[in-house]
C-alpha positions in Angstrom: 15.9 16.8 -14.8 15.8 15.5 -11.2 14.6 11.9 -10.9 11.5 11.2 -8.8 11.7 9.4 -5.5 8.2 8.5 -4.5 9.2 7.3 -1.1 10.4 10.8 -0.2 7.1 12.6 -1.2 4.4 12.8 1.4 1.0 11.2 0.7 2.2 8.9 -2.0 1.2 5.7 -0.4 -0.9 4.5 -3.5 1.9 5.1 -6.0 4.5 3.5 -3.7 2.3 0.4 -3.3 1.7 0.2 -7.1 5.4 0.6 -7.7 6.2 -2.3 -5.4 3.6 -4.5 -7.0 4.4 -3.6 -10.6 8.1 -3.4 -10.5 7.9 -0.3 -12.7 10.0 2.8 -12.1 8.8 6.0 -10.4 8.1 7.8 -13.7 5.9 5.0 -15.1 4.0 4.7 -11.9 3.5 8.5 -11.6 2.2 8.7 -15.2 -0.3 5.9 -14.5 -1.5 7.5 -11.3 -1.7 11.0 -12.9 -3.9 9.6 -15.7 -6.2 7.9 -13.2 -6.1 9.6 -9.9 -5.7 8.0 -6.5 -9.2 7.0 -5.3 -10.1 3.4 -5.1 -11.5 2.9 -8.7 -8.6 5.0 -10.1 -6.0 3.0 -8.2 -7.4 -0.2 -9.7 -7.2 1.3 -13.2 -3.7 2.6 -12.6 -2.7 -1.0 -11.4 -4.1 -2.3 -14.7 -2.1 0.2 -16.7 1.0 -1.1 -14.8 0.2 -4.7 -15.5 -1.0 -5.6 -12.1 -4.3 -7.6 -11.7 -6.2 -7.1 -8.5 -9.2 -9.1 -7.3 -11.3 -7.4 -4.7 -11.9 -9.6 -1.6 -15.6 -9.1 -1.4 -17.2 -9.9 1.9 -14.1 -9.2 3.9 -15.1 -7.6 7.2 -12.9 -4.9 8.7 -10.1 -6.5 10.7 -6.7 -5.6 12.3 -3.6 -6.1 10.3 -2.4 -8.9 12.6 -5.7 -10.9 12.1 -5.4 -10.4 8.3 -1.9 -11.7 8.5 -3.1 -14.8 10.3 -6.0 -15.5 8.0 -4.1 -14.8 4.8 -0.5 -15.8 5.5 0.5 -16.5 1.9 0.1 -14.1 -1.0 0.4 -10.5 -2.0 -2.4 -8.1 -1.1 -3.2 -4.4 -1.6 -4.9 -3.2 1.6 -6.5 0.0 2.9 -7.2 1.6 6.2 -9.4 4.7 6.6 -6.6 7.0 5.3 -3.8 4.8 3.9 -3.0 2.1 1.4 -0.1 -0.4 1.4 0.9 -3.9 0.6 1.0 -7.1 2.7 3.1 -9.9 1.2 3.4 -13.2 2.9 2.4 -11.7 6.3 5.0 -8.8 5.9 3.8 -5.2 5.7 5.5 -3.3 2.8 4.8 0.2 4.1 7.6 2.8 3.9 5.3 5.3 5.7 5.2 3.1 8.8 8.9 2.8 9.0 9.6 6.5 8.4 6.9 7.7 10.8 8.1 5.3 13.6 11.7 6.5 13.2 10.4 10.1 13.6 8.3 9.1 16.6 11.0 7.2 18.4 13.5 10.0 17.8 11.0 12.4 19.3 10.7 10.2 22.4 7.2 9.0 21.4 5.9 5.4 21.2 5.9 3.8 17.8 2.7 3.3 15.9 1.5 -0.3 16.5 1.4 -1.3 12.8 -0.4 -4.6 13.4 -3.3 -3.0 15.2 -4.4 -0.8 12.3 -7.8 -1.6 11.1 -8.0 -2.8 7.5 -11.2 -1.9 5.6 -10.6 -3.4 2.2 -8.2 -5.7 0.4 -7.4 -6.9 -3.1 -5.5 -10.1 -3.9 -2.7 -9.4 -6.3 -2.8 -11.9 -9.2 -0.2 -10.4 -11.6 
C-alpha cells in the first residue's frame, strides 16, 4: 500500500495544518479528518481527536497576516482566510501551499503571492 503524503494532495490545507500541530502521521490525521469533515466545526473536532486543543479568539477582527504577526508574535495559531487554513507559529507562516504556489508562479514568470497581505478571518490559539 502506498503511503500518504498530504503535502502532495491538492486542497488538503486543513489536514496539513492539523498534522503539523498534532505531530501525528498522515494516516492518523486523514482518519480523524474523514471522521469529521473539513468545515470549521469539524476541524475543531478533528483537532480534539488528534490531541490538539484550540481556543477560538473571539472578537478578532479581520486583519492581514502581517498585522496578526505583529499583534501576536509569540504562540501557535490555526488561522483561516476566505478559502484557506494554515498555521502561524511565533510569527512564521507554516503553509506548504504558499511555498508550492509561489515556486510555480515564479517559474512561470509571475509575481509571487504576497503571503503577509492575505486577510485572516478567524484564528484559534493552540493550547496543546
